[in-house]
C-alpha positions as CSV (number, residue, x, y, z in Angstrom):
1,E,147.6,14.4,58.5
2,T,144.3,15.5,61.0
3,V,141.8,17.8,59.7
4,V,140.3,20.2,62.7
5,K,136.9,21.7,61.7
6,L,137.0,24.9,63.3
7,G,133.3,24.6,64.5
8,A,134.5,21.7,66.6
9,A,137.6,23.2,67.7
10,F,135.9,26.8,68.6
11,P,132.1,26.0,69.4
12,G,130.0,29.0,69.2
13,T,129.7,32.1,67.2
14,I,132.6,33.6,66.0
15,E,132.5,37.5,66.1
16,D,134.9,40.5,64.3
17,A,136.5,42.3,66.6
18,T,137.9,44.6,64.4
19,A,135.4,47.5,66.1
20,I,136.6,46.7,69.8
21,F,140.7,46.8,68.4
22,D,140.0,49.8,66.4
23,G,138.5,51.5,69.4
24,L,141.2,50.5,71.8
25,R,144.0,51.5,69.1
26,R,142.0,55.3,69.0
27,V,143.8,56.0,72.1
28,K,147.6,56.2,72.6
29,S,149.3,56.6,76.1
30,P,151.8,58.1,77.0
31,E,154.3,55.8,76.4
32,E,153.1,55.2,72.7
33,Q,153.0,59.1,71.8
34,A,156.4,59.5,73.2
35,M,157.7,56.7,70.6
36,I,155.7,58.5,68.0
37,R,157.5,62.2,69.3
38,A,160.7,60.2,69.0
39,A,159.6,59.0,65.5
40,G,158.9,62.8,64.7
41,E,161.8,64.3,66.2
42,R,163.9,61.6,63.5
43,T,161.5,62.5,60.8
44,T,162.4,66.6,60.9
45,L,166.0,66.1,61.4
46,A,166.0,63.7,58.3
47,I,164.3,66.0,56.2
48,A,166.4,69.0,57.3
49,A,169.8,67.1,56.8
50,T,168.1,66.4,53.4
51,H,167.9,70.1,52.4
52,A,171.4,70.6,53.2
53,R,172.3,68.1,50.7
54,I,169.8,69.1,47.6
55,R,171.7,70.7,44.5
56,R,170.4,72.3,41.3
57,G,169.8,69.1,38.9
58,M,169.3,66.4,41.1
59,T,166.5,63.9,40.2
60,E,163.5,63.3,42.8
61,Q,164.8,59.8,43.2
62,Q,168.6,61.3,43.9
63,V,166.6,63.4,47.0
64,S,164.7,59.8,47.6
65,N,168.0,58.1,48.1
66,I,169.6,60.9,50.2
67,L,166.1,60.9,52.6
68,D,166.7,56.8,52.8
69,E,170.6,57.6,53.9
70,E,169.8,59.9,56.8
71,F,166.9,58.4,58.3
72,K,169.7,55.5,58.6
73,R,172.3,58.0,60.0
74,L,169.4,58.1,62.7
75,G,169.4,54.6,63.4
76,V,165.7,54.6,61.9
77,R,164.3,52.8,58.2
78,G,162.5,55.9,56.6
79,G,161.2,57.4,53.4
80,G,158.6,59.1,51.6
81,L,157.7,61.0,48.7
82,V,160.0,63.5,47.1
83,Q,158.5,65.6,44.1
84,F,159.3,68.8,42.5
85,G,157.9,71.5,40.9
86,P,154.7,70.7,39.2
87,S,155.3,67.2,40.3
88,S,154.3,68.9,43.7
89,A,150.4,69.4,42.5
90,F,150.2,65.1,42.7
91,P,149.0,65.2,46.5
92,H,150.2,61.0,46.2
93,G,152.8,61.7,43.7
94,T,153.3,60.8,40.2
95,P,156.1,58.7,38.7
96,E,157.0,61.8,36.0
97,P,161.6,61.7,36.4
98,R,162.0,65.8,37.0
99,T,165.4,67.2,37.6
100,L,165.8,70.0,40.1
101,A,166.1,74.1,39.2
102,K,165.9,77.3,40.5
103,G,162.6,78.6,41.9
104,D,161.2,74.9,42.1
105,V,158.8,73.9,45.2
106,V,160.1,70.6,47.2
107,L,158.0,68.7,48.8
108,I,159.0,65.7,51.3
109,D,156.4,63.5,52.8
110,C,157.9,61.2,54.7
111,G,158.0,59.2,57.9
112,C,159.9,56.5,60.3
113,K,159.2,53.9,62.9
114,V,160.1,54.1,66.0
115,H,159.6,50.2,68.1
116,G,156.9,49.9,66.0
117,Y,155.0,53.5,65.9
118,N,154.6,55.5,63.0
119,S,156.0,59.2,62.3
120,D,154.3,61.8,59.3
121,V,155.2,64.9,58.3
122,T,155.3,67.3,55.3
123,R,157.8,70.2,54.3
124,T,157.5,72.0,51.4
125,V,160.4,74.7,50.7
126,A,161.6,76.5,47.4
127,F,164.8,75.6,46.0
128,G,166.8,79.5,45.5
129,S,164.0,81.8,45.0
130,A,160.3,81.4,45.2
131,S,157.8,83.4,43.3
132,D,155.0,85.9,44.7
133,E,152.4,83.0,44.2
134,V,154.3,80.2,46.0
135,R,154.6,82.7,48.6
136,K,151.0,83.3,49.0
137,V,149.8,79.8,48.6
138,Y,152.7,78.8,51.7
139,E,151.4,81.4,53.8
140,I,147.3,80.8,53.1
141,V,148.8,76.6,53.7
142,E,150.2,78.0,56.9
143,H,147.0,79.7,58.1
144,A,144.7,76.8,57.7
145,Q,147.0,74.6,59.7
146,S,147.0,77.0,62.3
147,A,143.3,76.9,62.2
148,G,142.8,73.1,62.3
149,I,145.2,72.7,65.1
150,A,143.3,75.6,67.2
151,S,140.3,73.5,66.7
152,L,141.6,70.3,67.8
153,K,140.5,69.3,71.4
154,A,139.0,66.7,73.4
155,G,135.4,66.8,72.3
156,A,136.0,67.9,68.8
157,I,134.2,66.5,66.1
158,P,136.5,65.3,63.3
159,E,134.8,67.2,60.5
160,E,134.3,70.2,62.3
161,V,138.3,70.1,62.6
162,D,138.6,69.6,59.0
163,R,136.5,72.5,58.1
164,A,138.3,74.8,60.5
165,A,141.0,74.4,57.9
166,R,138.8,73.7,54.7
167,Q,137.5,77.1,55.3
168,V,140.7,79.2,55.5
169,I,141.6,78.2,52.2
170,E,138.1,78.0,50.8
171,G,137.9,82.0,51.8
172,A,141.2,82.4,50.2
173,G,139.7,81.3,46.9
174,Y,141.4,77.9,46.9
175,G,138.5,75.8,48.0
176,E,138.8,73.6,44.6
177,F,142.8,73.0,44.8
178,F,142.3,71.2,48.2
179,S,141.5,67.7,47.5
180,H,142.3,65.8,50.1
181,R,140.9,64.9,54.1
182,L,142.6,67.3,56.5
183,G,144.6,64.6,58.9
184,H,144.2,60.8,59.9
185,G,145.2,59.1,62.9
186,L,148.7,58.0,63.8
187,G,149.9,54.6,65.6
188,M,151.6,51.1,64.2
189,D,149.7,52.0,61.2
190,G,150.3,55.4,59.0
191,H,147.1,55.9,58.2
192,E,144.2,54.9,61.2
193,S,141.1,56.0,62.9
194,P,140.1,58.5,63.3
195,Y,139.9,60.6,60.1
196,L,139.6,64.2,60.1
197,V,136.8,64.2,56.9
198,R,133.8,65.6,56.1
199,G,130.7,62.8,57.8
200,N,132.9,61.7,60.6
201,R,131.4,63.3,63.6
202,T,132.5,61.0,66.1
203,P,134.0,62.9,68.8
204,L,137.3,63.2,69.5
205,V,139.2,62.3,72.7
206,A,142.5,62.6,75.0
207,G,144.4,60.6,73.6
208,N,144.2,60.6,69.9
209,V,147.0,60.7,67.6
210,V,146.3,62.4,64.1
211,T,148.4,64.6,61.8
212,I,146.7,68.0,60.6
213,E,147.9,68.4,56.6
214,P,146.3,70.9,55.0
215,G,147.2,71.4,51.4
216,I,146.9,73.6,48.0
217,Y,147.5,71.7,44.8
218,M,147.8,74.0,41.4
219,P,148.1,71.9,38.7
220,G,150.7,72.3,36.3
221,K,152.5,74.6,38.1
222,F,153.1,73.2,42.0
223,G,151.8,72.2,45.5
224,V,152.2,73.2,48.8
225,R,151.5,71.1,51.7
226,I,152.4,71.3,55.3
227,E,151.8,68.4,57.9
228,D,152.2,67.4,61.8
229,D,151.7,65.5,64.4
230,Y,149.1,66.3,67.3
231,A,148.2,64.4,70.4
232,V,144.6,65.3,71.2
233,R,144.4,66.6,75.0
234,E,141.4,68.0,77.0
235,K,142.1,71.7,75.8
236,D,145.5,72.8,73.1
237,P,147.4,69.6,71.5
238,E,150.5,69.1,71.9
239,G,152.7,68.4,69.2
240,L,154.5,65.3,68.4
241,S,156.3,67.0,65.2
242,E,158.3,70.5,65.6
243,R,156.0,72.8,63.6
244,S,158.4,75.3,61.5
245,L,156.5,78.7,60.5
246,G,157.2,80.4,57.0
247,L,158.7,79.4,54.1
248,Q,162.2,78.1,53.9
249,I,164.3,79.3,50.7
250,L,167.0,76.6,50.4
251,N,170.2,78.0,48.4
252,G,170.2,76.9,45.3
């Protein structure tokens, strides 16, 4: 058995190249953006098909299984979080089992890969009916997403993009219920640079791909998150997932 010492085989100093590769990955080529768009298209189709199959009394796991099936029908492997009612107030999910009832919020956060590139989309709908509070919160989150999108362009400071959306939610009196960053980079990893978060002041550049996903989470009641994928441009960003407007009420 031959043992080769690293220093002998590779003389000189070994440098960590993570920063270099991260910098290269931050900007997506038109071909990479096309694959993220294709993944986004399949994701919105899978969510819509899942919504059509949801029935009262189903569990979150049953709906999650349906979502997996719909991704497979579209020729990709995908999946994500499915949360009903009070469970939707947990931004990262909860293991508590729950069956679907009329009036529940249904939050689905999911994605898939196309040729190694990810999508990340969240849709929040109401099942059967929606309370005035759900309608109000949904409208605030939708306006916050619009504010974030409007501020997204080359040269924008990530924390200021975050602030643009956050100010809408804070102005409506729900600031304490928006508990995470506005968005993150998207590519070969589901979460990568750049991050739209307080403290990040590295300007965005054309070709960055990010999520815009504001949310309001009301403990013990419900949560609303709306998430779409965008490519940064010199002026207006380009949507890589189909943005739906207005609260959808599923038959229930």
